[in-house]
C-alpha positions as CSV (number, residue, x, y, z in Angstrom):
1,M,189.5,-74.1,93.4
2,T,185.7,-73.7,93.5
3,R,184.2,-70.8,91.7
4,H,180.8,-69.5,92.8
5,L,178.4,-68.1,90.2
6,A,176.5,-64.9,91.1
7,L,173.0,-64.2,90.0
8,V,172.8,-61.4,87.4
9,G,169.2,-60.3,87.4
10,A,168.3,-61.8,84.0
11,H,165.6,-64.1,82.7
12,R,168.1,-66.2,80.7
13,V,171.5,-67.1,82.1
14,I,174.3,-69.1,80.4
15,V,176.2,-71.4,82.8
16,K,179.0,-73.5,81.3
17,G,177.3,-73.2,77.9
18,L,173.9,-74.3,79.1
19,A,171.0,-71.7,78.8
20,L,168.9,-71.6,82.0
21,R,165.5,-69.8,81.9
22,F,163.5,-68.8,84.9
23,F,159.7,-68.8,85.3
24,L,157.2,-68.3,88.1
25,R,153.6,-69.5,87.9
26,D,151.0,-66.7,87.6
27,G,147.5,-68.2,87.7
28,D,147.4,-70.6,84.9
29,A,150.4,-69.4,83.0
30,W,154.2,-69.4,83.4
31,E,155.7,-65.9,83.3
32,P,159.4,-65.2,82.7
33,T,161.1,-63.8,85.7
34,T,164.6,-62.8,86.7
35,D,166.9,-65.2,88.4
36,A,167.0,-63.0,91.5
37,D,163.2,-63.0,91.8
38,F,163.1,-66.7,91.1
39,Q,165.7,-67.3,93.9
40,H,163.8,-65.1,96.3
41,A,160.5,-66.9,95.7
42,Y,162.3,-70.3,96.1
43,E,163.7,-69.2,99.4
44,L,160.3,-68.1,100.6
45,S,158.9,-71.5,99.6
46,L,161.1,-73.2,102.1
47,F,159.0,-71.7,104.9
48,D,155.3,-72.5,105.6
49,P,153.3,-69.8,103.8
50,D,150.5,-69.7,106.4
51,A,153.1,-69.2,109.2
52,L,154.9,-66.6,107.2
53,G,151.7,-64.6,107.0
54,K,151.9,-64.4,110.8
55,D,155.6,-63.6,110.8
56,V,156.6,-67.0,112.1
57,L,159.4,-69.0,110.4
58,C,158.9,-72.8,110.3
59,P,159.7,-75.4,107.6
60,N,157.2,-75.9,104.8
61,A,156.1,-79.6,104.9
62,R,153.9,-79.1,101.7
63,R,156.8,-78.0,99.5
64,V,157.8,-80.2,96.6
65,E,160.6,-80.3,94.0
66,Y,161.1,-82.3,90.8
67,T,164.0,-82.4,88.5
68,T,164.2,-83.9,85.0
69,D,166.5,-83.6,82.0
70,E,164.4,-80.7,80.9
71,A,163.8,-78.5,84.0
72,W,163.7,-78.1,87.7
73,F,160.3,-77.4,89.3
74,W,159.4,-76.4,92.8
75,S,156.2,-75.4,94.6
76,D,155.3,-74.2,98.0
77,G,152.4,-76.5,98.0
78,A,150.0,-73.6,98.0
79,S,150.0,-70.8,95.5
80,V,153.6,-70.3,94.3
81,A,155.6,-72.4,91.9
82,G,158.8,-71.9,89.9
83,M,160.5,-73.6,87.0
84,C,164.1,-73.3,85.8
85,T,164.3,-74.8,82.3
86,F,167.4,-76.2,80.7
87,D,168.7,-75.8,77.1
88,D,166.7,-72.6,76.5
89,R,163.3,-74.4,76.8
90,E,159.9,-72.9,77.4
91,P,157.9,-74.5,80.3
92,T,155.4,-75.9,77.6
93,E,158.4,-77.8,76.1
94,C,159.0,-79.8,79.2
95,A,156.7,-82.8,78.7
96,A,158.4,-84.9,81.4
97,M,157.9,-82.1,83.9
98,A,154.2,-82.0,83.1
99,L,153.9,-85.7,83.8
100,L,155.6,-85.4,87.1
101,A,153.5,-82.4,88.2
102,G,150.3,-84.1,87.0
103,D,149.6,-81.4,84.4
104,A,149.6,-83.6,81.3
105,S,146.4,-84.0,79.4
């Protein structure tokens, strides 16, 4: 039997003993967000942001996603990005993610 997990509206969610934390990019900083807001922003990223501004739904060809052992990152390819960190990490603790996203110094 498959069990489906529901979002609970929290910044930190425990799933099978693993702490997931949700962040959205705000300018140059990662800000904590609820899982529901994270999911909503992710779903919007699936569609072209320019077309959405004109009330037209079409796939977003600029969208990217990366997954490492530390986190899951997605971006709409324009101005919105999100990160779900694993094991209770902060985004700044995800070195491998920074390398994939080209943010490493």
